[in-house]
KEKE-3310 file (N, C-alpha, C; in steps of 0.2 Angstrom, whole numbers, plus 5000, padded with zeros to 4 digits):
npx = (5162:5176:5182:5190:5196:5201:5205:5210:5216:5213:5196:5190:5182:5172:5159:5150:5152:5161:5177:5193:5210:5217:5229:5233:5233:5247:5256:5257:5258:5254:5250:5254:5261:5250:5246:5232:5216:5218:5228:5224:5215:5207:5204:5200:5191:5195:5208:5215:5227:5234:5222:5223:5234:5232:5224:5231:5241:5235:5221:5210:5202:5198:5186:5181:5166:5160:5146:5135:5127:5111:5109:5110:5098:5090:5092:5089:5074:5068:5072:5068:5053:5058:5066:5066:5069:5072:5064:5072:5085:5095:5106:5115:5116:5114:5109:5096:5090:5095:5088:5087:5090:5088:5094:5096:5097:5088:5077:5080:5083:5094:5102:5108:5113:5120:5130:5132:5135:5147:5158:5172:5172:5168:5179:5191:5187:5188:5202:5206:5201:5197:5202:5214:5217:5226:5222:5226:5218:5216:5226:5228:5230:5218:5214:5207:5196:5188:5178:5170:5156:5138:5142:5134:5122:5118:5107:5109:5100:5105:5100:5093:5104:5107:5119:5139:5142:5150:5167:5169:5176:5171:5172:5170:5159:5162:5170:5184:5200:5214:5232:5246:5253:5266:5265:5255:5246:5244:5229:5225:5211:5194:5182:5178:5173:5161:5158:5144:5139:5125:5118:5128:5141:5148:5159:5150:5137:5137:5145:5155:5167:5185:5196:5214:5225:5223:5219:5230:5232:5233:5225:5226:5228:5218:5204:5196:5204:5215:5227:5221:5223:5226:5214:5197:5188:5177:5174:5166:5158:5142:5136:5152:5162:5169:5183:5184:5196:5191:5196:5197:5195:5181:5167:5150:5149:5142:5126:5126:5116:5101:5097:5097:5108:5112:5117:5125:5131:5140:5145:5157:5162:5171:5168:5166:5163:5152:5137:5140:5130:5115:5102:5090:5085:5073:5066:5052:5042:5035:5042:5050:5041:5036:5047:5059:5068:5081:5085:5082:5091:5101:5100:5104:5097:5097:5105:5121:5129:5140:5129:5129:5120:5109:5089:5082:5090:5085:5084:5083:5074:5062:5054:5048:5044:5040:5040:5048:5059:5058:5064:5075:5079:5078:5088:5098:5112:5125:5134:5141:5146:5159:5168:5181:5197:5206:5226:5228:5229:5223)
npy = (5257:5262:5260:5264:5279:5295:5306:5325:5330:5330:5335:5351:5357:5370:5379:5369:5367:5360:5364:5364:5367:5377:5379:5394:5392:5396:5392:5397:5385:5376:5387:5401:5418:5429:5418:5416:5411:5408:5397:5384:5381:5375:5374:5366:5350:5339:5338:5329:5326:5340:5342:5332:5335:5347:5345:5336:5344:5356:5355:5354:5360:5370:5369:5374:5378:5366:5359:5363:5378:5377:5366:5367:5376:5368:5356:5365:5366:5355:5351:5362:5358:5352:5357:5360:5362:5360:5366:5366:5369:5380:5388:5377:5361:5371:5388:5399:5401:5395:5383:5367:5352:5337:5318:5323:5314:5306:5315:5323:5318:5324:5327:5315:5309:5321:5326:5314:5305:5310:5307:5311:5316:5303:5297:5303:5302:5288:5290:5293:5286:5272:5255:5242:5227:5210:5196:5182:5164:5151:5141:5149:5166:5181:5193:5208:5221:5237:5247:5263:5275:5284:5294:5304:5317:5333:5348:5363:5378:5394:5406:5424:5435:5423:5417:5415:5397:5385:5379:5365:5347:5335:5322:5317:5311:5296:5296:5297:5301:5310:5312:5326:5330:5333:5333:5327:5310:5297:5285:5290:5297:5298:5301:5310:5325:5337:5351:5358:5375:5381:5392:5408:5410:5420:5428:5437:5432:5421:5410:5395:5393:5390:5380:5382:5369:5363:5349:5344:5346:5341:5333:5343:5357:5368:5374:5385:5395:5402:5408:5419:5422:5409:5408:5405:5410:5402:5407:5407:5405:5401:5384:5381:5372:5365:5354:5343:5336:5324:5328:5342:5357:5366:5377:5385:5402:5417:5427:5441:5448:5449:5439:5421:5409:5394:5379:5362:5350:5335:5320:5307:5291:5278:5258:5251:5255:5251:5238:5220:5216:5219:5222:5229:5233:5229:5223:5220:5234:5229:5218:5225:5232:5232:5231:5232:5246:5246:5233:5238:5246:5239:5233:5244:5255:5266:5284:5286:5295:5309:5313:5300:5289:5294:5297:5311:5318:5312:5297:5283:5275:5281:5279:5267:5266:5280:5286:5279:5285:5298:5312:5310:5323:5334:5332:5336:5332:5329:5322:5326:5343:5355:5369:5378:5384:5396:5399:5399:5393:5378)
npz = (4933:4923:4909:4899:4898:4894:4902:4902:4914:4935:4936:4946:4961:4962:4971:4968:4954:4942:4937:4926:4923:4910:4897:4887:4868:4861:4852:4833:4825:4809:4803:4797:4800:4787:4779:4770:4763:4751:4751:4754:4744:4731:4712:4703:4707:4703:4706:4714:4721:4726:4733:4743:4748:4754:4763:4772:4778:4781:4785:4781:4764:4753:4740:4724:4715:4717:4715:4703:4705:4701:4705:4718:4721:4719:4729:4739:4737:4739:4753:4761:4767:4778:4789:4807:4823:4842:4857:4868:4862:4866:4864:4864:4857:4849:4838:4847:4834:4823:4812:4808:4796:4797:4791:4778:4765:4766:4763:4750:4734:4726:4734:4739:4727:4720:4730:4741:4735:4726:4717:4720:4733:4738:4733:4740:4754:4755:4753:4767:4775:4771:4776:4777:4782:4788:4795:4804:4801:4807:4796:4787:4783:4781:4770:4773:4768:4775:4770:4769:4774:4775:4789:4794:4788:4786:4785:4788:4793:4796:4804:4803:4816:4823:4836:4839:4837:4848:4848:4840:4838:4825:4827:4839:4843:4842:4852:4849:4850:4851:4849:4851:4836:4825:4810:4798:4802:4795:4798:4810:4809:4809:4802:4787:4782:4772:4769:4761:4750:4750:4749:4747:4756:4771:4782:4787:4786:4794:4793:4792:4804:4804:4814:4807:4805:4815:4817:4820:4835:4853:4866:4876:4869:4868:4862:4865:4870:4858:4847:4838:4826:4820:4814:4803:4794:4784:4767:4755:4739:4731:4729:4730:4742:4758:4761:4776:4789:4802:4815:4816:4823:4822:4819:4819:4812:4819:4812:4806:4797:4788:4781:4779:4783:4771:4772:4770:4779:4777:4780:4782:4787:4793:4790:4798:4810:4818:4822:4821:4818:4810:4816:4814:4801:4791:4802:4809:4819:4831:4836:4843:4853:4869:4877:4890:4894:4896:4888:4875:4874:4876:4861:4853:4852:4858:4862:4860:4870:4862:4851:4844:4835:4833:4828:4821:4831:4841:4851:4843:4848:4851:4843:4846:4859:4867:4880:4888:4884:4887:4891:4884:4875:4880:4893:4887:4879:4884:4896:4906:4910:4910:4916:4909:4916:4911:4910:4925:4941:4952)
capx = (5168:5178:5188:5193:5197:5207:5204:5216:5217:5207:5194:5193:5175:5172:5153:5146:5153:5168:5182:5199:5214:5222:5233:5230:5234:5250:5258:5252:5261:5255:5247:5259:5257:5252:5242:5227:5210:5220:5233:5220:5210:5210:5199:5199:5189:5195:5215:5216:5235:5232:5217:5227:5240:5231:5221:5235:5244:5230:5216:5204:5202:5191:5184:5179:5163:5158:5140:5131:5121:5105:5107:5108:5092:5083:5091:5084:5067:5067:5075:5064:5048:5061:5067:5065:5072:5067:5063:5078:5090:5096:5113:5118:5121:5114:5108:5089:5088:5095:5086:5090:5085:5092:5095:5094:5096:5081:5073:5082:5086:5098:5108:5112:5115:5126:5134:5133:5138:5149:5166:5178:5170:5169:5187:5195:5183:5194:5208:5208:5197:5199:5209:5216:5221:5226:5221:5225:5212:5218:5231:5227:5227:5212:5215:5200:5195:5183:5176:5166:5146:5139:5138:5128:5121:5113:5108:5107:5099:5107:5095:5099:5103:5111:5129:5142:5142:5158:5172:5172:5179:5166:5172:5169:5153:5164:5174:5190:5205:5220:5237:5246:5261:5271:5264:5246:5247:5238:5226:5221:5205:5187:5177:5183:5167:5161:5152:5142:5136:5119:5119:5133:5142:5156:5160:5144:5130:5137:5152:5159:5175:5188:5204:5217:5231:5219:5219:5237:5232:5232:5221:5230:5227:5210:5201:5192:5208:5220:5229:5216:5228:5225:5206:5197:5179:5176:5172:5162:5150:5134:5141:5158:5161:5175:5184:5191:5196:5185:5199:5201:5191:5177:5160:5145:5147:5135:5124:5126:5113:5095:5096:5098:5113:5110:5123:5125:5138:5143:5153:5158:5166:5173:5162:5166:5159:5142:5136:5142:5124:5111:5095:5085:5081:5069:5061:5043:5043:5032:5045:5053:5035:5036:5054:5062:5073:5089:5085:5080:5098:5108:5100:5105:5089:5098:5107:5128:5135:5133:5124:5129:5113:5102:5086:5082:5094:5082:5086:5079:5068:5056:5048:5046:5041:5041:5038:5054:5065:5053:5068:5081:5082:5077:5092:5106:5118:5133:5134:5144:5149:5166:5172:5187:5199:5213:5231:5228:5232:5219)
capy = (5256:5267:5256:5268:5285:5300:5313:5329:5328:5331:5343:5352:5358:5376:5379:5366:5368:5358:5366:5360:5371:5373:5386:5397:5390:5402:5391:5394:5379:5378:5394:5407:5424:5429:5414:5417:5404:5405:5393:5380:5382:5374:5377:5359:5348:5332:5337:5322:5327:5346:5341:5328:5340:5353:5343:5335:5350:5363:5350:5357:5361:5372:5366:5379:5375:5359:5360:5368:5384:5375:5361:5369:5378:5360:5355:5370:5366:5348:5351:5366:5356:5346:5359:5361:5366:5359:5371:5366:5370:5387:5387:5369:5362:5375:5394:5396:5405:5388:5374:5358:5346:5330:5312:5324:5309:5304:5322:5325:5314:5328:5326:5307:5310:5325:5328:5311:5299:5312:5303:5317:5315:5297:5295:5307:5299:5283:5289:5294:5282:5265:5251:5236:5223:5205:5191:5175:5162:5143:5140:5154:5172:5184:5198:5211:5228:5242:5256:5271:5274:5290:5295:5310:5324:5338:5353:5370:5387:5399:5413:5430:5434:5419:5419:5411:5390:5385:5374:5355:5342:5333:5315:5317:5305:5289:5295:5297:5306:5312:5315:5331:5328:5339:5333:5322:5304:5292:5280:5291:5299:5293:5307:5315:5329:5340:5356:5362:5381:5382:5400:5410:5408:5422:5432:5440:5428:5415:5405:5390:5397:5383:5383:5379:5364:5361:5342:5341:5346:5335:5334:5349:5361:5373:5376:5389:5401:5402:5415:5421:5423:5401:5406:5408:5409:5400:5413:5405:5406:5395:5380:5380:5368:5363:5346:5344:5330:5326:5330:5348:5360:5371:5379:5390:5408:5424:5427:5448:5449:5448:5433:5413:5404:5386:5374:5355:5346:5327:5316:5298:5287:5271:5257:5243:5257:5248:5232:5215:5210:5224:5220:5235:5234:5223:5220:5224:5238:5226:5217:5228:5234:5231:5228:5235:5251:5242:5229:5243:5249:5236:5232:5249:5260:5274:5287:5286:5304:5314:5313:5294:5284:5298:5301:5319:5321:5309:5290:5277:5270:5286:5277:5262:5270:5288:5287:5277:5292:5306:5316:5312:5330:5339:5333:5337:5327:5328:5318:5333:5349:5355:5374:5378:5390:5398:5404:5398:5385:5377)
capz = (4930:4917:4907:4896:4900:4891:4905:4905:4922:4938:4937:4953:4962:4967:4973:4963:4945:4941:4934:4924:4921:4904:4897:4879:4863:4857:4845:4828:4820:4800:4802:4799:4797:4781:4777:4767:4761:4744:4750:4754:4741:4723:4707:4701:4710:4704:4708:4721:4724:4730:4740:4748:4752:4759:4772:4777:4781:4785:4789:4776:4757:4748:4734:4720:4710:4719:4714:4700:4709:4697:4710:4727:4720:4717:4736:4745:4737:4742:4758:4764:4773:4783:4795:4812:4829:4846:4861:4872:4863:4867:4862:4863:4853:4842:4845:4844:4827:4818:4811:4805:4792:4797:4788:4770:4758:4764:4758:4743:4730:4723:4741:4738:4719:4720:4736:4747:4730:4722:4715:4724:4739:4740:4732:4745:4759:4754:4753:4772:4781:4771:4782:4774:4788:4786:4802:4806:4803:4806:4793:4783:4783:4776:4770:4775:4768:4776:4767:4771:4772:4778:4796:4794:4781:4791:4781:4793:4792:4803:4803:4807:4825:4826:4838:4837:4840:4851:4842:4844:4833:4822:4827:4846:4842:4841:4857:4845:4856:4846:4854:4847:4832:4821:4804:4801:4804:4793:4803:4817:4806:4809:4798:4782:4781:4767:4767:4755:4752:4747:4749:4749:4766:4770:4792:4790:4787:4797:4787:4796:4806:4807:4816:4802:4807:4823:4817:4823:4841:4855:4870:4880:4865:4867:4856:4867:4868:4856:4844:4834:4819:4816:4815:4796:4790:4778:4763:4749:4735:4730:4724:4734:4746:4761:4764:4784:4792:4809:4820:4815:4826:4818:4823:4815:4817:4821:4807:4806:4789:4789:4778:4781:4777:4772:4771:4772:4781:4776:4785:4780:4792:4792:4789:4803:4816:4819:4825:4817:4816:4808:4819:4814:4793:4789:4807:4813:4825:4834:4839:4850:4859:4876:4879:4895:4891:4898:4883:4870:4873:4872:4855:4849:4851:4861:4859:4864:4871:4863:4847:4840:4832:4834:4823:4823:4837:4849:4852:4839:4855:4854:4840:4852:4867:4869:4887:4890:4881:4886:4893:4879:4873:4888:4898:4883:4876:4886:4903:4912:4908:4915:4916:4909:4915:4909:4914:4933:4944:4957)
cpx = (5170:5183:5192:5192:5200:5205:5211:5220:5211:5204:5191:5184:5174:5162:5148:5146:5160:5172:5190:5201:5217:5225:5231:5234:5239:5254:5255:5254:5260:5253:5251:5258:5258:5246:5234:5222:5214:5225:5229:5213:5213:5202:5197:5197:5190:5204:5216:5222:5236:5228:5221:5230:5239:5228:5225:5238:5240:5224:5210:5204:5197:5191:5179:5173:5161:5153:5138:5125:5116:5102:5107:5100:5086:5085:5088:5078:5065:5070:5070:5059:5051:5064:5067:5070:5068:5070:5069:5083:5090:5103:5116:5112:5118:5111:5100:5087:5091:5091:5087:5085:5092:5091:5092:5094:5091:5075:5075:5086:5093:5104:5110:5113:5122:5131:5136:5137:5143:5157:5170:5178:5171:5176:5192:5193:5188:5199:5212:5206:5198:5206:5210:5220:5222:5227:5223:5221:5215:5226:5232:5227:5223:5215:5208:5200:5189:5184:5174:5161:5147:5138:5133:5127:5115:5114:5106:5107:5099:5104:5098:5095:5107:5119:5132:5142:5151:5159:5172:5173:5172:5167:5172:5164:5155:5169:5182:5193:5210:5226:5242:5253:5262:5268:5257:5250:5242:5236:5224:5213:5199:5182:5182:5174:5168:5156:5149:5137:5132:5116:5125:5135:5148:5154:5152:5137:5131:5141:5153:5165:5179:5194:5210:5223:5227:5220:5227:5238:5229:5224:5223:5229:5221:5208:5195:5197:5215:5223:5224:5217:5227:5216:5203:5190:5178:5173:5172:5156:5146:5137:5146:5156:5170:5173:5187:5190:5192:5189:5200:5194:5187:5169:5156:5148:5141:5133:5121:5120:5104:5093:5098:5102:5112:5115:5123:5131:5136:5147:5152:5164:5166:5168:5161:5164:5152:5143:5138:5136:5120:5105:5090:5081:5078:5064:5057:5046:5039:5035:5048:5046:5035:5043:5055:5068:5080:5090:5085:5087:5102:5106:5099:5101:5091:5104:5118:5131:5141:5128:5124:5122:5107:5097:5082:5085:5089:5084:5080:5073:5063:5052:5047:5043:5044:5042:5043:5058:5063:5058:5074:5082:5084:5083:5099:5108:5123:5132:5138:5146:5155:5168:5179:5192:5207:5220:5230:5228:5227:5221)
cpy = (5260:5263:5258:5277:5290:5308:5318:5330:5330:5336:5347:5356:5365:5378:5375:5365:5366:5363:5363:5367:5371:5380:5390:5394:5394:5401:5392:5390:5379:5384:5400:5412:5425:5425:5416:5411:5402:5399:5386:5377:5379:5373:5370:5354:5340:5332:5334:5327:5334:5347:5338:5332:5345:5351:5339:5341:5354:5358:5350:5359:5361:5373:5372:5375:5368:5356:5363:5372:5382:5368:5361:5371:5372:5358:5357:5367:5358:5347:5356:5365:5354:5351:5361:5361:5361:5366:5372:5366:5379:5389:5382:5365:5368:5382:5393:5399:5398:5385:5374:5356:5341:5324:5318:5320:5305:5308:5323:5319:5317:5328:5319:5308:5312:5327:5320:5305:5304:5308:5306:5315:5310:5295:5297:5303:5291:5285:5291:5291:5274:5262:5245:5229:5215:5200:5185:5170:5153:5144:5144:5161:5178:5191:5204:5218:5231:5247:5260:5272:5280:5290:5299:5316:5326:5343:5359:5377:5390:5405:5419:5432:5429:5418:5414:5403:5389:5378:5368:5353:5336:5323:5313:5311:5298:5291:5296:5304:5306:5315:5321:5330:5334:5340:5326:5313:5299:5285:5282:5293:5293:5293:5311:5320:5335:5343:5359:5369:5383:5388:5402:5410:5413:5424:5435:5436:5421:5410:5400:5394:5388:5386:5380:5377:5362:5353:5338:5341:5340:5337:5341:5357:5366:5377:5383:5396:5400:5406:5414:5421:5415:5402:5409:5406:5408:5403:5412:5407:5401:5392:5377:5375:5367:5357:5347:5337:5331:5327:5337:5351:5365:5373:5386:5395:5412:5425:5437:5450:5447:5442:5426:5412:5398:5384:5367:5353:5339:5324:5309:5297:5280:5266:5251:5247:5259:5242:5226:5213:5217:5222:5223:5234:5227:5220:5224:5227:5233:5222:5219:5231:5232:5229:5235:5240:5250:5238:5233:5246:5246:5233:5238:5252:5267:5276:5287:5294:5303:5313:5306:5289:5285:5297:5307:5321:5319:5301:5287:5274:5274:5283:5268:5265:5277:5289:5285:5282:5299:5313:5313:5317:5334:5339:5336:5333:5324:5326:5324:5337:5353:5361:5375:5385:5390:5402:5406:5392:5385:5381)
cpz = (4925:4914:4901:4895:4899:4896:4907:4911:4927:4938:4945:4954:4967:4966:4969:4958:4947:4938:4932:4921:4914:4900:4887:4874:4860:4851:4839:4822:4813:4798:4804:4796:4787:4777:4774:4763:4756:4743:4752:4752:4734:4718:4705:4707:4709:4703:4715:4725:4728:4735:4745:4753:4756:4764:4774:4781:4785:4788:4785:4769:4756:4742:4730:4717:4710:4717:4708:4704:4706:4703:4717:4726:4721:4725:4741:4743:4740:4749:4765:4769:4777:4789:4802:4818:4835:4852:4864:4869:4863:4870:4860:4862:4847:4844:4841:4837:4823:4819:4807:4801:4791:4792:4777:4763:4760:4762:4752:4740:4727:4728:4740:4732:4719:4724:4739:4741:4724:4722:4719:4729:4743:4740:4739:4753:4762:4759:4761:4779:4779:4775:4777:4778:4785:4796:4799:4807:4802:4803:4787:4783:4779:4776:4769:4773:4771:4773:4769:4771:4777:4785:4797:4789:4785:4786:4787:4789:4796:4799:4806:4813:4827:4828:4837:4840:4844:4847:4846:4835:4831:4827:4836:4846:4845:4847:4853:4849:4852:4851:4848:4842:4827:4813:4805:4800:4801:4800:4809:4815:4808:4804:4794:4783:4775:4769:4764:4757:4749:4746:4749:4756:4766:4778:4791:4794:4791:4796:4793:4798:4808:4808:4812:4806:4814:4822:4820:4831:4846:4861:4877:4874:4866:4863:4858:4868:4866:4852:4838:4826:4815:4813:4810:4797:4783:4771:4757:4744:4735:4724:4727:4738:4749:4763:4770:4785:4800:4815:4820:4818:4820:4821:4818:4817:4815:4815:4810:4801:4792:4783:4781:4777:4776:4769:4772:4774:4781:4778:4786:4785:4790:4795:4795:4810:4818:4821:4820:4813:4814:4811:4818:4806:4793:4796:4810:4817:4831:4838:4846:4856:4865:4881:4882:4890:4892:4890:4874:4869:4870:4864:4850:4846:4855:4859:4862:4865:4865:4859:4843:4839:4833:4827:4824:4828:4844:4849:4846:4843:4855:4849:4840:4856:4869:4875:4889:4888:4882:4888:4890:4876:4878:4893:4896:4881:4880:4895:4909:4907:4912:4910:4913:4911:4915:4911:4922:4935:4950:4962)
residu = (MET:ASN:THR:ASP:SER:HIS:ASN:LEU:SER:GLU:PRO:TYR:ASN:ILE:GLY:GLY:GLN:LYS:TYR:ILE:ASN:MET:LYS:LYS:LYS:GLU:ASP:LEU:GLY:VAL:CYS:GLN:PRO:GLY:LEU:THR:GLN:LYS:ALA:PHE:THR:VAL:GLU:ASP:LYS:PHE:ASP:TYR:LYS:ALA:ILE:ILE:GLU:LYS:MET:GLU:VAL:TYR:GLY:LEU:CYS:VAL:VAL:LYS:ASN:PHE:ILE:GLU:THR:SER:ARG:CYS:ASP:GLU:ILE:LEU:LYS:GLU:ILE:GLU:PRO:HIS:PHE:TYR:ARG:TYR:GLU:SER:TRP:GLN:GLY:SER:PRO:PHE:PRO:LYS:GLU:THR:THR:VAL:ALA:THR:ARG:SER:VAL:LEU:HIS:SER:SER:THR:VAL:LEU:LYS:ASP:VAL:VAL:CYS:ASP:ARG:MET:PHE:CYS:ASP:ILE:SER:LYS:HIS:PHE:LEU:ASN:GLU:GLU:ASN:TYR:PHE:ALA:ALA:GLY:LYS:VAL:ILE:ASN:LYS:CYS:THR:SER:ASP:ILE:GLN:LEU:ASN:SER:GLY:ILE:VAL:TYR:LYS:VAL:GLY:ALA:GLY:ALA:SER:ASP:GLN:GLY:TYR:HIS:ARG:GLU:ASP:ILE:VAL:HIS:HIS:THR:THR:HIS:GLN:ALA:CYS:GLU:ARG:PHE:GLN:TYR:GLY:THR:GLU:THR:MET:VAL:GLY:LEU:GLY:VAL:ALA:PHE:THR:ASP:MET:ASN:LYS:GLU:ASN:GLY:SER:THR:ARG:MET:ILE:VAL:GLY:SER:HIS:LEU:TRP:GLY:PRO:HIS:ASP:SER:CYS:GLY:ASN:PHE:ASP:LYS:ARG:MET:GLU:PHE:HIS:VAL:ASN:VAL:ALA:LYS:GLY:ASP:ALA:VAL:LEU:PHE:LEU:GLY:SER:LEU:TYR:HIS:ALA:ALA:SER:ALA:ASN:ARG:THR:SER:GLN:ASP:ARG:VAL:ALA:GLY:TYR:PHE:PHE:MET:THR:LYS:SER:TYR:LEU:LYS:PRO:GLU:GLU:ASN:LEU:HIS:LEU:GLY:THR:ASP:LEU:ARG:VAL:PHE:LYS:GLY:LEU:PRO:LEU:GLU:ALA:LEU:GLN:LEU:LEU:GLY:LEU:GLY:ILE:SER:GLU:PRO:PHE:CYS:GLY:HIS:ILE:ASP:TYR:LYS:SER:PRO:GLY:HIS:LEU:ILE:SER:SER:SER:LEU:PHE:GLU:ASN:ASP:ILE:GLU:LYS:GLY:TYR:TYR:GLY:GLU:THR:ILE:ARG:VAL:ASN:TYR:GLY:SER:THR:GLN)
# end
């Protein structure tokens, strides 16, 4: 039974492959001709007013000199032994030339101290994500505040020859859907991202490209066919960063150089996006041994498609019983893939 579905329309089948019709995104929105990266860049990382305004309008803000280059060198040294990839990654979710270092905060104290705990990053994330609500309980009204928490912190090494990654919204892990709007509306975001360049990042070496203004797009606005004047490759120096909303379409680009491009991407989310009870921390793993797959999944030890709750892109249940979760990676992270047909009707 499907209790909450936001399908665009009913797909149709041709030769065993499902398709859906969509139109090219023609409207430039906020990305008017002549727009340059300077329009959504700040020189002062503590100019909160400017950062917030640019994120509201464009969905992102480039922050110059976010972290000292010497700290980038320290992070690269700490993270280097932890890069990996799986052979099944042949373009999805990453090109075969890309390696990742997941759970970076556990491998690098510098990442935790100087990136994730950075005051500006936390303050901006709280601005967009914090919630304060009032709940009736008996004869009183209780006010409760939900803060932020780290959703993910992964360092990506885009190697020479890597191809373009497909555009996506980061907040798909929480099945967040958005309706088209003319201007930013608070209360719809579940993530704020921070991309930090640990090496120089430009169009040639695989910089992140972003569709400016796409945080305002709805389900019928296609990230696969749009006016390319809305596309920007984030051109930044080592130590610079880019803040962006979880609803902004973004992707890694092809690396046409002979050098690796290394950057870390860190996402804050709402702190209530988790179970009420924490059953894992402080629990001996032997408690879970011998439990059937269904029980382990009900206890939160399986991935929610596409990636939510993973440990190194595997279900946490791998630590309990690798045999029960043996097809976790090979089967892919998506329940179904539907191809898009542009500009035609069934």
